[in-house]
C-alpha positions as CSV (number, residue, x, y, z in Angstrom):
1,M,-18.3,-13.5,-9.9
2,N,-19.5,-10.4,-7.9
3,W,-18.5,-8.2,-10.8
4,I,-20.5,-10.4,-13.2
5,A,-23.5,-10.3,-11.0
6,D,-23.3,-6.5,-10.6
7,E,-23.0,-6.1,-14.4
8,L,-26.0,-8.3,-15.1
9,T,-28.0,-6.3,-12.6
10,R,-26.9,-3.0,-14.2
11,L,-27.9,-4.3,-17.6
12,N,-31.3,-5.4,-16.1
13,V,-30.9,-8.9,-17.5
14,S,-33.9,-11.1,-16.6
15,K,-33.5,-14.2,-14.5
16,D,-35.7,-17.3,-14.1
17,H,-39.4,-16.5,-14.3
18,R,-39.8,-18.0,-10.9
19,S,-37.4,-15.5,-9.3
20,T,-38.9,-13.1,-6.7
21,T,-36.0,-10.6,-6.7
22,D,-34.7,-8.3,-9.4
23,G,-30.9,-8.2,-8.8
24,W,-28.4,-10.9,-9.5
25,H,-26.3,-12.7,-6.8
26,H,-22.9,-14.3,-7.1
27,D,-24.4,-17.6,-6.1
28,Y,-26.6,-17.5,-9.2
29,I,-23.5,-17.1,-11.4
30,K,-21.8,-20.1,-9.7
31,R,-24.9,-22.3,-10.3
32,I,-24.9,-21.4,-14.0
33,L,-21.1,-22.0,-14.4
34,T,-21.4,-25.5,-12.7
35,C,-24.7,-26.6,-14.4
36,E,-23.9,-29.5,-16.7
37,K,-27.2,-29.2,-18.5
38,Y,-25.5,-26.4,-20.6
39,I,-23.2,-29.0,-22.1
40,G,-26.1,-31.5,-22.7
41,R,-25.5,-33.7,-19.7
42,W,-28.5,-34.6,-17.6
43,V,-28.3,-36.6,-14.4
44,W,-31.2,-38.2,-12.4
45,G,-31.2,-40.0,-9.1
46,K,-28.5,-38.0,-7.2
47,R,-30.7,-38.0,-4.2
48,R,-33.6,-39.9,-2.8
49,S,-36.2,-39.3,-0.1
50,K,-35.8,-41.2,3.1
51,R,-38.4,-41.2,5.9
52,N,-37.4,-41.4,9.6
53,P,-39.5,-44.3,11.0
54,L,-39.6,-42.7,14.5
55,T,-40.5,-39.1,13.6
56,G,-42.1,-39.6,10.2
57,K,-40.0,-36.7,8.7
58,V,-38.7,-37.0,5.2
59,K,-35.3,-35.8,4.1
60,Q,-33.1,-35.9,1.0
61,V,-30.0,-38.2,1.2
62,D,-27.2,-38.7,-1.4
63,T,-27.2,-41.9,-3.4
64,P,-24.2,-43.9,-4.7
65,A,-22.8,-42.6,-8.0
66,N,-23.3,-46.0,-9.7
67,T,-27.1,-45.6,-9.2
68,W,-27.3,-42.3,-11.1
69,T,-28.8,-42.1,-14.5
70,C,-26.7,-39.9,-16.8
71,V,-27.7,-39.0,-20.4
72,T,-25.6,-36.8,-22.7
73,T,-27.3,-35.4,-25.7
74,E,-25.2,-33.2,-28.0
75,S,-28.2,-31.6,-29.6
76,L,-29.0,-30.0,-26.2
77,R,-25.5,-28.6,-25.8
78,I,-25.3,-24.7,-25.8
79,I,-21.8,-24.3,-24.4
80,P,-18.6,-25.5,-26.3
81,Q,-16.5,-28.0,-24.4
82,E,-13.4,-25.8,-24.5
83,L,-15.2,-22.9,-22.9
84,W,-16.7,-25.2,-20.3
85,D,-13.3,-26.7,-19.4
86,A,-11.8,-23.2,-19.1
87,A,-14.6,-22.1,-16.8
88,Q,-14.2,-25.2,-14.6
89,H,-10.4,-24.7,-14.4
90,R,-10.9,-21.1,-13.3
91,L,-13.4,-22.2,-10.6
92,R,-10.9,-24.7,-9.3
93,E,-8.3,-22.0,-9.0
94,I,-10.7,-19.8,-7.0
95,K,-11.6,-22.7,-4.8
96,R,-7.9,-23.4,-4.1
97,I,-7.2,-19.8,-3.1
98,H,-10.5,-19.3,-1.2
99,P,-11.7,-22.8,-0.2
100,G,-14.5,-21.5,2.1
101,P,-15.5,-22.6,5.6
102,N,-15.6,-26.3,4.7
103,G,-12.6,-26.4,2.4
104,A,-9.0,-27.5,2.9
105,A,-6.3,-25.3,4.4
106,K,-6.9,-21.7,3.6
107,S,-4.5,-19.4,1.9
108,R,-3.0,-17.0,4.4
109,R,-2.8,-14.2,1.9
110,S,-5.9,-12.1,1.1
111,Y,-7.3,-11.5,-2.3
112,V,-6.1,-7.9,-2.2
113,D,-2.5,-9.2,-1.7
114,L,-2.8,-11.8,-4.4
115,Y,-4.5,-9.6,-7.0
116,P,-3.8,-6.0,-6.2
117,K,-5.7,-3.4,-8.2
118,N,-3.1,-0.7,-7.8
119,A,0.4,-0.2,-6.5
120,L,-0.8,0.5,-2.9
121,S,-3.6,-2.0,-2.5
122,G,-3.6,-3.4,1.1
123,L,-0.3,-1.8,1.9
124,L,-1.1,1.2,4.1
125,Y,-2.3,0.8,7.7
126,C,-3.6,3.5,10.1
127,A,-1.5,3.9,13.2
128,S,-4.5,5.0,15.2
129,C,-7.0,2.1,14.6
130,G,-5.0,-0.4,12.5
131,A,-7.4,-0.4,9.6
132,R,-6.2,-0.5,6.0
133,F,-6.3,2.6,3.8
134,V,-9.0,2.7,1.1
135,S,-9.6,4.8,-2.0
136,A,-11.1,8.2,-1.4
137,G,-11.9,11.4,-3.3
138,S,-12.9,11.7,-6.9
139,Y,-11.6,8.9,-9.1
140,G,-9.8,7.4,-6.2
141,K,-7.0,10.0,-6.3
142,Y,-6.6,10.0,-2.5
143,L,-6.2,7.4,0.2
144,A,-7.9,7.5,3.6
145,C,-8.3,5.4,6.7
146,G,-10.9,2.7,6.2
147,G,-11.9,2.9,9.9
148,T,-13.0,6.5,9.4
149,R,-15.5,5.4,6.8
150,M,-16.9,2.9,9.3
151,H,-17.0,5.6,12.1
152,R,-14.4,3.8,14.1
153,C,-11.5,6.3,13.8
154,D,-11.0,10.1,14.0
155,V,-8.3,10.3,11.3
156,R,-9.7,12.4,8.6
157,T,-6.6,13.4,6.6
158,H,-6.3,12.2,3.0
159,T,-3.0,11.5,1.3
160,P,-2.5,11.8,-2.5
161,R,-2.1,8.3,-4.1
162,N,0.5,9.4,-6.7
163,R,2.5,11.3,-4.2
164,M,2.8,8.3,-2.0
165,V,3.9,6.0,-4.9
166,A,6.5,8.6,-6.0
167,L,8.0,8.7,-2.5
168,L,8.2,5.0,-2.3
169,L,9.8,4.7,-5.7
170,D,12.4,7.3,-4.5
171,C,13.2,5.1,-1.5
172,L,13.4,2.1,-3.8
173,R,15.9,3.9,-6.1
174,Q,18.1,4.7,-3.1
175,Q,18.1,1.0,-2.1
176,L,19.2,0.0,-5.5
177,L,22.3,2.4,-5.3
178,I,24.3,-0.4,-3.9
179,T,28.1,-0.7,-3.6
180,S,30.4,-2.9,-5.7
181,D,30.8,-5.3,-2.8
182,N,27.1,-5.9,-2.7
183,I,26.9,-6.4,-6.4
184,D,29.6,-9.0,-6.2
185,A,27.8,-10.8,-3.4
186,V,24.6,-10.9,-5.3
187,L,26.3,-12.0,-8.5
188,E,28.1,-14.9,-6.7
189,T,24.8,-16.0,-5.0
190,T,23.0,-15.8,-8.4
191,R,25.6,-17.9,-10.2
192,Q,25.6,-20.5,-7.4
193,Y,21.8,-20.7,-7.6
194,V,21.9,-21.3,-11.4
195,L,24.6,-24.0,-11.0
196,D,22.5,-25.8,-8.3
197,Q,19.5,-25.6,-10.6
198,R,21.4,-27.3,-13.4
199,C,22.6,-30.1,-11.1
200,H,19.3,-30.8,-9.4
201,Q,17.0,-30.3,-12.4
202,P,16.9,-34.1,-13.4
203,Q,16.2,-35.2,-9.8
204,R,13.5,-32.6,-9.4
205,L,11.8,-33.6,-12.7
206,D,11.8,-37.3,-11.6
207,A,10.3,-36.4,-8.3
208,L,7.5,-34.3,-10.0
209,L,6.7,-37.2,-12.3
210,V,6.4,-39.6,-9.3
211,R,4.1,-37.2,-7.5
212,A,1.9,-36.8,-10.6
213,A,1.7,-40.6,-11.0
214,E,0.6,-41.0,-7.4
215,A,-2.0,-38.3,-7.8
216,E,-3.4,-40.0,-10.9
217,K,-3.5,-43.3,-9.0
218,K,-5.4,-41.8,-6.1
219,I,-8.0,-40.3,-8.5
220,A,-8.5,-43.6,-10.2
221,N,-9.0,-45.4,-6.8
222,L,-11.5,-42.8,-5.7
223,I,-13.5,-43.2,-8.9
224,R,-13.7,-46.9,-8.2
225,I,-14.9,-46.2,-4.7
226,A,-17.6,-43.9,-6.0
227,E,-18.8,-46.5,-8.5
228,R,-19.1,-49.1,-5.7
229,G,-21.0,-46.7,-3.5
230,D,-18.8,-47.5,-0.4
231,E,-18.7,-43.8,0.6
232,L,-20.9,-40.7,0.1
233,P,-20.5,-39.3,-3.4
234,S,-20.2,-35.8,-2.1
235,A,-17.1,-36.6,0.0
236,V,-15.5,-38.5,-2.8
237,S,-16.2,-35.7,-5.3
238,Q,-14.6,-33.2,-3.0
239,R,-11.5,-35.3,-2.6
240,I,-11.3,-35.9,-6.4
241,R,-11.5,-32.1,-7.1
242,E,-8.7,-31.4,-4.6
243,L,-6.5,-34.1,-6.2
244,E,-7.3,-32.8,-9.7
245,T,-6.2,-29.3,-8.6
246,D,-3.0,-30.6,-7.2
247,L,-2.4,-32.6,-10.4
248,E,-2.8,-29.6,-12.6
249,G,-0.3,-27.7,-10.5
250,L,2.2,-30.6,-10.8
251,Q,1.7,-30.9,-14.5
252,G,2.5,-27.1,-14.8
253,E,5.7,-27.6,-12.8
254,I,6.6,-30.6,-15.0
255,R,6.3,-28.5,-18.2
256,T,8.4,-25.8,-16.7
257,A,11.0,-28.3,-15.5
258,K,11.2,-29.9,-19.0
259,L,11.5,-26.6,-20.7
260,A,14.4,-25.7,-18.3
261,S,16.1,-29.0,-19.1
262,Q,15.9,-28.3,-22.8
263,Q,17.1,-24.6,-22.4
264,P,19.7,-24.5,-19.7
265,Q,20.1,-21.2,-17.9
266,E,23.1,-19.1,-18.7
267,L,25.3,-17.9,-15.9
268,P,24.6,-14.2,-15.3
269,T,27.4,-11.6,-15.6
270,R,28.0,-8.4,-13.7
271,D,26.9,-6.3,-16.6
272,S,23.6,-8.3,-17.1
273,L,22.7,-7.9,-13.4
274,L,23.4,-4.2,-13.5
275,A,21.3,-3.9,-16.7
276,D,18.4,-5.7,-14.9
277,L,18.5,-3.2,-12.0
278,A,18.7,-0.3,-14.4
279,S,15.6,-1.5,-16.4
280,M,13.6,-2.2,-13.3
281,E,11.8,1.2,-13.1
282,S,10.7,1.0,-16.8
283,W,8.9,-2.4,-16.5
284,L,7.4,-1.5,-13.2
285,D,5.7,1.5,-14.9
286,E,4.2,-0.9,-17.5
287,D,2.8,-3.4,-15.0
288,P,1.0,-1.9,-12.0
289,R,0.4,-5.3,-10.5
290,E,4.1,-6.2,-10.6
291,L,4.8,-2.8,-9.1
292,A,2.4,-3.6,-6.2
293,H,4.2,-6.9,-5.6
294,V,7.6,-5.2,-5.5
295,L,6.4,-2.5,-3.2
296,H,4.9,-5.2,-0.9
297,A,8.3,-7.0,-0.8
298,F,10.2,-3.8,-0.4
299,T,8.1,-2.6,2.6
300,N,7.5,-6.1,4.1
301,G,3.8,-5.6,3.2
302,R,3.1,-3.0,5.8
303,I,3.4,0.8,6.0
304,V,2.1,2.5,9.2
305,M,0.6,5.9,8.5
306,T,0.5,8.4,11.4
307,E,-1.5,11.6,11.1
308,V,0.5,14.8,11.8
309,I,-1.7,17.9,12.3
310,P,-0.1,21.3,12.7
311,N,-1.4,23.7,15.4
312,G,-4.5,25.4,14.4
313,K,-5.3,23.1,11.5
314,R,-8.0,20.5,11.1
315,R,-6.1,18.4,8.7
316,G,-2.4,17.9,8.1
317,H,-0.3,15.2,6.5
318,F,0.8,11.6,7.1
319,R,4.1,10.3,8.4
320,A,4.8,6.9,6.9
321,A,7.0,4.3,8.7
322,F,8.1,0.9,7.3
323,E,10.9,-1.6,7.3
324,T,12.7,-2.1,4.0
325,N,13.8,-5.4,2.6
326,G,16.6,-4.9,0.0
327,Q,17.1,-8.6,-0.7
328,L,13.5,-9.1,-1.9
329,V,13.8,-6.0,-4.1
330,L,16.9,-7.4,-5.9
331,S,15.2,-10.7,-6.2
332,A,12.3,-9.0,-8.0
333,A,14.8,-7.2,-10.2
334,A,16.2,-10.6,-11.3
335,K,12.7,-11.6,-12.6
336,T,12.4,-8.6,-15.0
337,P,11.6,-9.3,-18.6
338,A,15.1,-8.1,-19.5
339,N,16.5,-11.1,-17.6
340,T,16.3,-14.1,-19.9
341,N,17.7,-16.4,-17.2
342,G,14.3,-16.6,-15.5
343,L,15.8,-16.8,-12.1
344,G,13.4,-17.1,-9.1
345,N,12.6,-15.3,-5.9
346,R,15.4,-17.2,-4.1
347,I,18.3,-15.8,-6.1
348,V,19.6,-13.4,-3.5
349,A,17.9,-14.9,-0.5
350,D,21.3,-15.6,1.0
351,A,23.1,-12.6,-0.4
352,V,25.2,-10.7,2.1
353,G,25.8,-7.0,2.6
354,F,22.2,-5.8,2.7
355,Q,20.7,-4.4,5.9
356,N,17.0,-3.9,6.5
357,D,16.4,-0.3,7.4
358,S,13.7,1.5,9.2
359,I,12.5,4.4,7.1
360,V,10.2,7.3,8.1
361,I,9.0,9.8,5.4
362,D,6.6,12.7,5.6
363,V,4.0,12.5,2.9
364,V,3.4,16.2,2.4
365,P,1.0,17.1,-0.5
366,Q,2.6,18.8,-3.4
367,S,1.6,22.2,-4.7
368,R,-0.2,22.5,-8.1
369,A,3.1,23.7,-9.7
370,E,5.0,20.7,-8.3
371,E,2.3,18.2,-9.6
372,I,2.4,19.4,-13.2
373,A,6.1,20.3,-13.3
374,D,7.3,17.3,-15.4
375,A,4.4,17.5,-17.8
376,V,4.8,21.2,-18.4
377,L,8.6,20.8,-19.0
378,K,7.9,18.0,-21.5
379,M,5.2,20.1,-23.3
380,R,7.5,23.1,-23.6
381,E,10.3,21.0,-25.0
382,N,7.8,19.8,-27.6
383,G,7.1,23.5,-28.5
384,V,3.6,23.8,-26.9
385,L,2.6,27.4,-26.3
386,W,2.1,28.8,-22.8
387,K,-1.6,29.5,-23.4
388,D,-2.2,25.9,-24.5
389,I,-0.4,24.7,-21.4
390,Q,-2.5,26.9,-19.1
391,K,-5.7,25.7,-20.8
392,R,-4.6,22.1,-20.5
393,F,-4.0,22.3,-16.8
394,G,-6.4,25.0,-15.9
395,C,-3.8,27.2,-14.3
396,G,-2.5,30.8,-14.7
397,Y,0.6,32.1,-16.2
398,A,2.5,32.3,-12.9
399,T,1.8,28.7,-12.0
400,S,2.8,27.4,-15.4
401,R,6.1,29.3,-15.3
402,L,6.8,28.1,-11.8
403,A,6.0,24.5,-12.8
404,Y,8.5,24.9,-15.7
405,K,11.3,26.1,-13.4
406,I,10.7,23.2,-11.0
407,G,10.7,20.7,-13.8
408,A,13.9,22.1,-15.2
409,A,15.6,22.0,-11.8
410,R,14.5,18.3,-11.4
411,Q,16.0,17.5,-14.7
412,S,19.3,19.2,-14.0
413,N,19.6,17.3,-10.7
């Protein structure tokens, strides 16, 4: 909603004629999205004035729902019902994740962890002040300590974003070079998980149906309470919304369980598991958000960055330290699109043979030739002339030839 408000402000969209400010605020957007007048429904009598006999002050109090006057006029509708329902569903999802100060139990994961914008969102932490790293430089090509921007930290070194991602992927590839004994352990655990799912699928479906029926019954009871006016409508409405959100989640699980019952999972083979691991890098490149989730699992959600400054220099490079989690990486590999079994995060939760390692890497910036080496090699293989390569990357003849040699050496290795 903040993005919508910023966009409306940028486009200079006018607000209500009574507004005293020019810019839009996210609270305005929420009011518009929850205003039932746009679907032709008008309600009167939600509150009434009540005077305190001792002080003489007047305040607004809620009234029972059965005293409201509701009128629905289709000729006044300007928003289709399908669009309205979709917007309300999205608002309930946001409320469930970020319930606010007066909501239910909050999610312990931040918005950055749930919806990462890039592969390193919320992953890097400064060893000096503990702040998260944020985007820096032109077009966000670099990462820097967020505490420095707030003048709470003296770490001024920047690290290239692409270089950091490349180093983490190299560590990830090394973790996937597992032995035959480990593959056998993962395969056995995976097959056992699939067999357990087959056996317990009917009981799980019955339990979900019972929970959904109980939620529907509670919603019906609360509606009757609201109609009688035995409790404040605001409290009842809040509880009904919470139950409706839970019911939607249960209905989604029921649909998934029914689909799994109709299409039983096939037992994976050794070849299929190895194929999933081999295809992991390709689908990670296609989905940056999935790559972010895998890197969070691989590093246990935290990489500590320590600044290393050589003698006589103002800036140096970073030394990254983190704990790896090979089990979660293999679990993520089992969820790849190539895997039609649709296994879950718990496939290799009990797999044996994997040790969590402490890894320390120096994030040394690459030279210009190293940065463009792969691209130069590919262009030369496609027959592009040297002068066109130099014009494309803005470099000289010596840098382009050195980049070609580095790319060829990488390919041979």
